[in-house]
C-alpha atoms as one frame of an Amber mdcrd trajectory, in Angstrom:
protein
  51.751 -12.861  -8.146  54.956 -14.029  -9.784  57.480 -14.887  -7.101  61.020
 -13.724  -7.907  63.638 -16.453  -7.576  66.514 -14.434  -6.240  69.288 -16.154
  -4.382  69.069 -15.647  -0.646  72.020 -13.933   1.033  72.820 -17.005   3.097
  76.599 -17.036   2.997  77.241 -14.388   5.619  76.546 -15.794   9.077  77.120
 -13.129  11.748  78.157 -13.923  15.265  75.215 -14.293  17.594  76.025 -12.727
  20.911  72.972 -13.363  23.092  74.247 -16.249  25.151  73.989 -19.918  24.328
  70.925 -19.666  22.129  68.861 -21.741  21.916  68.652 -22.388  25.631  65.465
 -24.475  25.405  63.250 -26.210  22.827  61.878 -24.037  20.036  58.131 -23.853
  19.356  57.237 -23.919  15.652  53.637 -22.797  15.133  51.719 -24.184  12.152
  48.382 -22.445  11.712  46.871 -25.337   9.735  45.745 -28.842  10.769  48.098
 -31.832  10.677  48.647 -33.548   7.348  48.450 -30.553   5.025  51.223 -28.886
   3.053  52.111 -26.382   5.790  52.379 -29.149   8.376  54.425 -31.417   6.104
  56.894 -28.677   5.136  57.239 -27.522   8.739  58.069 -31.001   9.983  60.653
 -31.539   7.244  62.440 -28.319   8.193  61.940 -28.609  11.953  63.728 -31.934
  11.982  66.694 -30.460  10.158  66.807 -27.305  12.283  66.673 -29.302  15.484
  69.646 -31.398  14.411  71.660 -28.324  13.474  70.857 -26.301  16.598  71.054
 -29.099  19.138  67.613 -28.421  20.594  64.249 -29.995  19.839  61.952 -28.025
  17.537  58.390 -28.797  18.562  55.765 -28.346  15.856  52.434 -27.141  17.239
  49.335 -27.137  15.044  47.132 -24.154  15.868  44.548 -23.904  13.076  41.539
 -21.620  12.975  40.227 -18.334  11.556  42.168 -18.676   8.325  45.453 -19.035
  10.184  44.883 -16.032  12.436  44.799 -18.012  15.680  48.285 -19.391  15.164
  49.725 -16.128  13.882  48.363 -14.249  16.885  50.512 -16.383  19.191  53.607
 -14.741  17.711  52.017 -11.297  17.530  51.429 -11.434  21.289  55.007 -12.553
  22.053  57.323  -9.791  20.781  60.991 -10.563  21.232  60.479 -14.267  22.015
  63.663 -15.964  20.794  62.245 -19.494  20.958  59.052 -19.008  18.976  58.733
 -19.254  15.173  55.988 -19.944  12.663  55.124 -21.003   9.161  53.535 -17.829
   7.808  51.386 -18.134   4.703  49.219 -16.553   2.047  46.222 -17.348   4.246
  47.382 -15.725   7.474  49.571 -12.943   6.085  48.142 -12.240   2.634  44.398
 -12.905   2.630  43.230 -13.030   6.251  43.859  -9.412   7.235  41.689  -8.250
   4.335  39.011 -10.871   4.941  38.496 -10.865   8.703  37.399  -7.520  10.100
  38.936  -8.111  13.509  42.260  -9.724  12.622  44.157  -9.301  15.923  47.558
  -8.516  14.410  49.358  -6.446  11.813  50.800  -8.865   9.240  53.878  -6.659
   8.793  54.504  -4.741  12.019  53.947  -7.659  14.417  56.391 -10.056  12.718
  59.967 -10.387  11.565  59.691 -12.079   8.175  62.779 -14.131   7.416  62.398
 -16.266   4.283  60.065 -17.692   1.701  60.034 -21.427   2.372  58.172 -22.653
  -0.666  55.339 -22.159  -3.095  53.056 -24.227  -5.272  50.215 -23.546  -7.690
  46.536 -24.101  -7.394  44.964 -26.310 -10.024  41.515 -26.086 -11.578  40.262
 -29.641 -12.017  37.007 -31.240 -13.109  35.208 -34.553 -12.894  36.605 -36.895
 -15.537  33.156 -37.657 -16.978  32.617 -34.051 -18.061  33.282 -33.179 -21.705
  35.575 -30.181 -21.190  39.210 -30.997 -21.858  40.706 -27.525 -21.433  39.883
 -24.051 -20.147  38.341 -23.024 -23.460  35.908 -25.904 -23.156  35.024 -24.984
 -19.580  34.460 -21.334 -20.507  32.240 -22.312 -23.446  30.236 -24.648 -21.219
  29.853 -22.035 -18.477  28.623 -19.436 -20.957  25.913 -21.819 -22.080  25.152
 -23.237 -18.650  26.559 -21.688 -15.420  28.942 -23.909 -13.479  29.865 -24.290
  -9.832  33.239 -25.045  -8.309  34.278 -26.026  -4.815  37.136 -25.167  -2.499
  38.154 -25.950   1.056  36.305 -22.912   2.396  35.214 -19.324   2.022  38.041
 -16.816   1.825  40.723 -19.344   0.927  43.140 -18.555  -1.860  41.412 -21.190
  -3.976  38.033 -19.514  -3.456  39.452 -16.108  -4.399  41.375 -17.450  -7.375
  38.222 -18.998  -8.812  36.516 -15.610  -8.662  39.464 -13.865 -10.317  39.319
 -16.417 -13.131  35.536 -16.065 -13.486  35.773 -12.292 -13.851  38.600 -12.587
 -16.372  36.632 -15.145 -18.405  33.306 -13.360 -18.109  31.494 -16.445 -16.847
  29.206 -17.369 -13.998  31.296 -19.680 -11.843  29.566 -20.010  -8.487  31.653
 -20.937  -5.464  30.553 -23.780  -3.192  32.470 -23.645   0.105  33.332 -26.840
   1.946  34.711 -27.425   5.400  38.106 -28.533   4.157  39.462 -30.049   0.963
  38.552 -33.694   1.579  34.755 -33.390   1.225  35.115 -31.089  -1.790  37.377
 -33.587  -3.530  34.975 -36.413  -2.711  32.107 -34.561  -4.359  34.049 -33.706
  -7.515  35.319 -37.247  -7.926  31.792 -38.637  -7.441  30.272 -36.150  -9.877
  28.177 -34.283  -7.307  30.247 -31.161  -8.010  31.657 -30.448 -11.485  34.857
 -28.581 -10.628  37.292 -27.676  -7.888  40.072 -25.165  -7.358  42.586 -26.938
  -5.170  46.183 -26.682  -4.020  48.473 -28.874  -6.096  49.923 -31.009  -3.263
  46.395 -32.004  -2.215  45.008 -32.568  -5.709  48.081 -34.282  -7.171  47.402
 -37.868  -5.979  43.900 -37.746  -7.493  45.228 -36.325 -10.753  47.905 -38.987
 -10.980  45.455 -41.846 -10.512  43.034 -40.422 -13.085  40.167 -39.542 -10.752
  40.344 -35.836 -11.658  41.221 -33.954 -14.855  43.428 -30.856 -14.545  42.601
 -27.941 -16.841  45.040 -25.246 -15.654  47.563 -24.354 -12.975  48.071 -20.943
 -11.412  51.786 -20.167 -11.256  53.668 -18.486 -14.127  55.384 -21.741 -15.142
  54.028 -25.258 -15.447  54.887 -27.408 -12.412  57.267 -30.281 -13.022  54.635
 -32.682 -11.694  52.083 -31.589 -14.360  54.168 -30.704 -17.409  51.293 -31.225
 -19.876  48.817 -28.941 -18.093  48.859 -25.302 -19.254  48.928 -22.356 -16.899
  46.054 -19.885 -16.680  48.336 -17.327 -18.343  49.071 -19.649 -21.260  45.331
 -20.126 -21.729  44.779 -16.356 -21.875  43.824 -15.657 -18.260  46.967 -14.088
 -16.790  44.921 -12.340 -14.085  44.491 -15.752 -12.440  48.225 -16.126 -11.850
  48.858 -16.747  -8.146  50.918 -18.842  -5.760  50.178 -20.624  -2.538  53.184
 -19.546  -0.510  54.589 -20.382   2.881  57.317 -18.528   4.707  59.292 -18.478
   7.911  58.596 -15.711  10.413  59.587 -14.678  13.932  57.893 -12.321  16.371
  58.598  -8.623  16.027  61.345  -7.269  18.257  63.874 -10.088  17.977  67.521
  -9.114  17.585  68.718  -8.628  13.991  71.468 -11.150  14.689  68.871 -13.812
  15.502  66.928 -13.104  12.323  70.157 -13.376  10.333  71.001 -16.670  12.042
  67.586 -18.080  11.168  67.949 -16.846   7.606  71.186 -18.775   7.306  69.791
 -21.945   8.883  66.655 -22.013   6.736  68.660 -21.204   3.605  71.041 -24.085
   4.246  68.150 -26.505   4.602  66.335 -25.263   1.499  69.492 -25.915  -0.525
  69.808 -29.476   0.792  69.166 -31.935  -2.084  67.157 -34.246   0.171  64.893
 -31.387   1.271  64.483 -30.283  -2.349  63.530 -33.849  -3.272  60.990 -34.134
  -0.439  59.444 -30.783  -1.350  59.272 -31.771  -5.019  57.526 -35.040  -4.215
  54.469 -33.067  -3.086  54.722 -30.411  -5.804  56.415 -27.654  -3.776  59.159
 -25.421  -5.176  61.633 -24.320  -2.459  61.732 -20.573  -1.872  64.661 -18.293
  -2.608  63.607 -15.027  -1.001  65.475 -13.541   1.960  64.101 -11.171   4.618
  63.702  -8.012   2.517  62.173  -9.745  -0.504  59.895 -11.952   1.573  58.646
  -8.931   3.518  57.992  -7.191   0.188  56.024 -10.240  -0.986  53.817 -10.133
   2.117  53.180  -6.410   1.577  52.310  -6.947  -2.096  49.974  -9.868  -1.395
  48.134  -7.934   1.313  47.388  -5.201  -1.216  46.394  -7.564  -4.009  43.947
  -9.698  -2.060  42.306  -6.739  -0.318  41.318  -5.487  -3.778  40.000  -8.927
  -4.827  38.021  -9.353  -1.583  36.458  -5.896  -1.889  35.627  -6.280  -5.595
  33.968  -9.656  -5.039  32.319  -8.647  -1.734  33.787 -11.849  -0.322  33.213
 -12.649   3.332  34.508 -15.338   5.661  30.991 -16.634   6.370
């Protein structure tokens, strides 16, 4: 999905009349392990928020079940003024359509505040292979079926590979791994020919020449890979998608608190140092406020449910 880059309505900061909030440290839930993009972005912003609010912001990593375990903490704490999370395509776009017993409603159980950032996926191959572009990969796959890896079943990278395969009319069999690291190891060694991976994770290996990028998934080429075409440019617009992360609160918080958070997050996302730190790992800061970010979540839920059903994709 193409993410609109509208300016957030951050200038109006209403009075917040619920006492001396925050009265205690704020818990920031990250539903991914330490060291990944979600964790890195959360810690960048948590440090800035803590300085501005005068209370510590404690980042807690609660991975599992495609992000559902962490998201469920907020879903079970309606109205909690000291609990926030990094929502994502995994937990709020894909998971509810993938896991039959997702314990929350991705819209009703949350107050979605802002899009924090997005980045493309990249289709990359082992450098010893002959294909230099998507046309070469498609031609190869039509003559001899190919496999590709991702960090796991039901991830955006898994689903995106299947969308591309259907658009190209090729057999492109998914090989799920338990995380990105072993998948990358196998592609670099030549055990696996290709991988669909998130740009921040793949970028160091692309820069040092251990992988070859064939296409990226957002509408525009990322600044970090200006010479790599997008799927749309190569004729596969159906494979346009973003890995997105947002900022969400539990349902039932006061509108004034949501507006305050919108202002705080917006100020940080406009900070040149934050923009620089995001850019260093290939992340474009978000510019969607509460209404537009909520609309994005709703749209992504619909899109990925269709993809999951069409591909009969399961979490196992």
